[in-house]
N, C-alpha and C positions, 0 to 999 in steps of 0.2 A: 504495500501501500505505500501510494507516493504520500507526500507533507500535506499537498492540498486534498487529496484524497480522505486522509485521516479526519481533516479538518471538517470537511463537508460532512462526512460520512459518521463520525464520533463527536467531536467538538461541537459543533453548530447544535445539532440535536438536543445533547445536554445542557449546553447554555441554556437555548430556550425554553424546554421543558421543564427541568430543575432551578436554573442558576437564576434566571431573568426575573421569573416572579420573586423572587424572594429582598430583588433589589429597589431601591429607589431611583427615579430616574438618574441622579447622578452622582457617583461613590466618587468617598474621599479616601483615597490610599494615605494612609497616616506614615508609611514608610518603604522606600524606594530609593535605588540610587541610580545615579549616573554617571558616567567617567569619559575621559578618554586617552588614547595611549600615550599620549603624553602626559600624563598624568603621575603615571608611576617611575620612582625613582628605580626600583625594579621588579619587572611582571612577574606574579607568580605563575609557577612552573608546577604540576602535578607530582613530579618527581624528586622536587626538593623538599629538604623540613617543613622551609617557612609556606610553602603553598599547598601542602596535600591536604591541610585541613580543609579548606573548601576551593575547590579551582571553580575559575568563574573567566569569563571572556576577557582578552584582553581590553576588548573595547568597550561601550556602552552608552551611548551620546545619547542625549535627552528625543534624537529623530526615533532610536530604537525603541525606549521608554515608550513614545508614543504611540509606537507602529504595536507593539506586542499590547496596549489597551486596546488599541481598535480590534484588533482581533481576538481577542479575550473576553471583551466586554460591548463587543459592537455594536448594542442597541441600548448603550450607557453612555451620560457624559463622565467623563473622566477627571480627577484633580488628584496631585500627589503631594504630599510634604516630601521633598526630596534632598538627598545630600549623595557626597562622593563615598570614593572608598574609604572609611577610616582608621588606616592601619598603617602602621612604620612604612610599609613598602610606597605610599604615596607621597607626592608632594602637595603637603597640605593649602601653598598659597594659590599653587594652579586650580587646585580642583576649588576653593572656595571661590575665585575669580570665575572660572567658569559656572558655576553656580549664582554667582550675584548675576551676571548677566542674562543666564536662563530665567529668573524672576520677570523678565518683561515679557516671557508668555500670556502672561494671567491665568494658566491653568497649574501650574508650579510654584510651590512656596519653598522655598531653599531654609537650608539650615546650614551652618557653616560649622565646619569642623573645628571644635575649641576642646580643650583640655586643660589641665593644670601644665605650666611650665613651657607652653605652647608661645603666648602670646604676651607681650609686655601689657597692663591695664591699658596706655594710651593706644595701642594698636589697637584692642579690643575695643575701647571707644569708639576709635575710628572705623572702622569696619562696620559697627551698629549703627552708627550715624549716619552710613550710607541707605539706610531702611531697604535694603536687600533682604535681610534676614531676619526669620520670625525666632529666631532663638541657636543652640546650639544641637548639631549631632555630638554628643562626647566620643574622644579619640580614644580607640581604642590601642595603649600602650604596651603592647605584645603582639608576637607574631602566633598564628594559627591559632591553637589550644593551651598554649604555654601562658595560662592566668592564673595559675593555683596558687599563689599568693597575694595576688593583688587585691588591694580594697577600693574602695568607693572614694576616702580620702586620696589613694595615689592618685586619681583621674581626674578629681575637680580641689578647685580652693574657693576661699574670696575673690580673688582675682576675675573668675569666670562666675559664679555664684551671685556677685554683689551686683552687677547688671543684671542679671536672669530674676533676681528680685525685682529689683526697680523697675524692671519692664515689662516683668511679667513674662518673659523669655520661654520657649518652648526648652525645655533640658531633654533631651531624648539618650537616654543611659540604657548601656546592653552592660547587665551586671556582669563581673567578673566572677571567679572560683568554679570548682567544678562543682558545688552544691549549690551554686545560682543563687536567687533567691529565697531557698530552702535554708542557706548559711544563715546561724546567727549573726555572724560577723556581718553581712551583705544587709539584713536586716535591721541591725543596726545603724548600719550607714545610710540605709535610705531614711529611715527614721528621721535621724538627725541631720540631713539634706532637708527636707521635707518642713520639717520643724523650726529649724535655721532661717530657711528662705521661704516663708508660707508664701509670699506671692508668686515665687515661681512657678511653672508648670512642669513639673517632670511626669514623661511618659517613659515605664519601664518596657523596653523591645524585649518582643519575643515573650508577653506576659511575664517579665524578669527571666527570660528562658527556661520555664515550666514547662515544656513540652509532656510529660508524663502527670499524669493525675496525684500521684503518690508526692510529687515535689511540690505542685499547687495546695494540696492539702497543709503540709508543714508549710508553706509559704504566705498563705493569704492573710492570715490573721495579722502578720506583722501589720498590713498596709492599713488596718481597720480605724478610724479615724485621722487618716491622712486625707484630706478630702483635696489634696492638690496634686495627687498622683494619681496618673491612669497607666493603663495597660494596652499597648498595643499586641494585634492577633500576628504580626507578621510569622509565618511558617509553622501557625500554632493550627493541628487538626485532628488534636484528638477534643470530643465533642464537650467530654466530663470535666478537661481542663476549664473551659469556658463556661461550664455547666456553676462549677463551684465559684467561679469569680461572680457570675449572676447572682446567685444565692447569696453568698456573703458580702459584695460588695454593690451588689447592683448594677444593670445591664449599661449604667451612665458613663461608668468609668472605662469600659471598653472601647477599642478604636478600632476601628478595620484597617488592616494593614498588608501589604504581602510579603516586601521584601526581594522585590524585583530587581533582575531578571532572574534570580533563585527560582520563585514557582510558576515561571514561562516553560520549565520542563514537565514533562507528563507521568504522573506517577502520584506519589503520598507518601507523608512523612506518617511512619511508624517508629513502635518503639520494640525494643528485647530487652530485658532484665531492666537495666536503671541508663539507657542510653537510647538516642533517636537516631533511625535508620534512615535514609531515602531509598524508595524502592521506584525507579523511575525507569522508562521504555530508554533502547539506544537512541545518541545522539552525545548529552553530556560528556565531558571527560570523568574518567573515574576521578574520584576522589575518597578520603575518609570518610565513614557512614552514608556513603552512595551506593549502591545496589544497582547495578545495570541488567536489566531482564527484557528479551523479548516477550517475555509468554505471558505480561496481562492487558488485559484493556484498561486501558486508563487516559484521563485526558487533562488537563492542563492542573496542574498544583493548587494555583490562585481557586480554581472552584471549590478544592478538596476545603480550602478556609471559608468559604463562603459555607457550604457543607457543614461544616464543623458549626459555626454559628447559629445556622438555622437549627440543628439538631439540639443545642446547647439551650436555646430557646424555648424550643417545645416543651423540653425537661422542666425546665425552672419555670414554665407557663407567663413568660414576658409578653407584653402586648406587642400589637403588628407593627406602632408604632414607634415602642422601643429596640423592637428589632432593625425596625430600618434606620432608625437615628443610630444605629452603630456603624453603620457602612455612608453616614456621611455627618449629620448635623451634630453628633458627640464630639467630633474632631472640627468643626466648625467653629462650635463653640470656642473651643480654645485658641485657633486662630484667631475669631476676632478680638478677643482679650488682648492680644499683644499690643503693647503701646509702644511699637515703633512703624 
């Protein structure tokens, strides 16, 4: 089956029968990446120690994101909170400049790569004064999955959080450590950040990296009472994880997110024992925790995220309005509050 045949015979029918009825007219994706091949200090490769954790395309510009959005959500409008690749392999200055220029498209809402020690207070204030950015995508100051001893205090300082609190900036944070948000050290860091800067709008990427129900069960309690913390659904495909969030925190704390270009793969994120695995059709390069097989019937992983949200909503008994808000209005409210 060719790519076009698969799209016509599998993807489009599934979208129109199962996905489109769940979505509002326009979706707001709160977690998408774009980058140019010129933005790499060193392009990652699957065979290298720093590249095998998550192999990605050498280039994924704004035009590619727009094309994937049109193909995957053909009957919906699409907006995205967007940023570059936040790793030491990326040239942060070039990436941030590219995103600032992309802000003029109207459908992209850029976050600048920022983090502890990356910019002086004056440099940060100058960047924010351009009004191009809605906040920060916090820089990942490690390679691959080498984040075992990092803390949130290692990633953010008052230099970044002072303006975030003053201007109600979005602070999109990929938490470190193998235990993810279920780690007590990380929980303490999130609480300190949220309570210390109550006007900041903290978004925990990938539901605090809790892809497994047991992780979310151990993690969710630390977020109670933190009204300035939200969770994005990037690459979260387990309905039970999202059901726990809806029941314990409420559906207004969830933001639809994809992690494009990753979920343009066809397949599903599953788990075995205590770690996730991406089971995908041929096409992507092999990488750690990515199993490629031709023997499954699958469509875009972005659809699996939508399905997980829908199934969780049904189990949690939320209203149609609350479900639709996850896909647009919850995130739109955060963007509207930013004071730049």
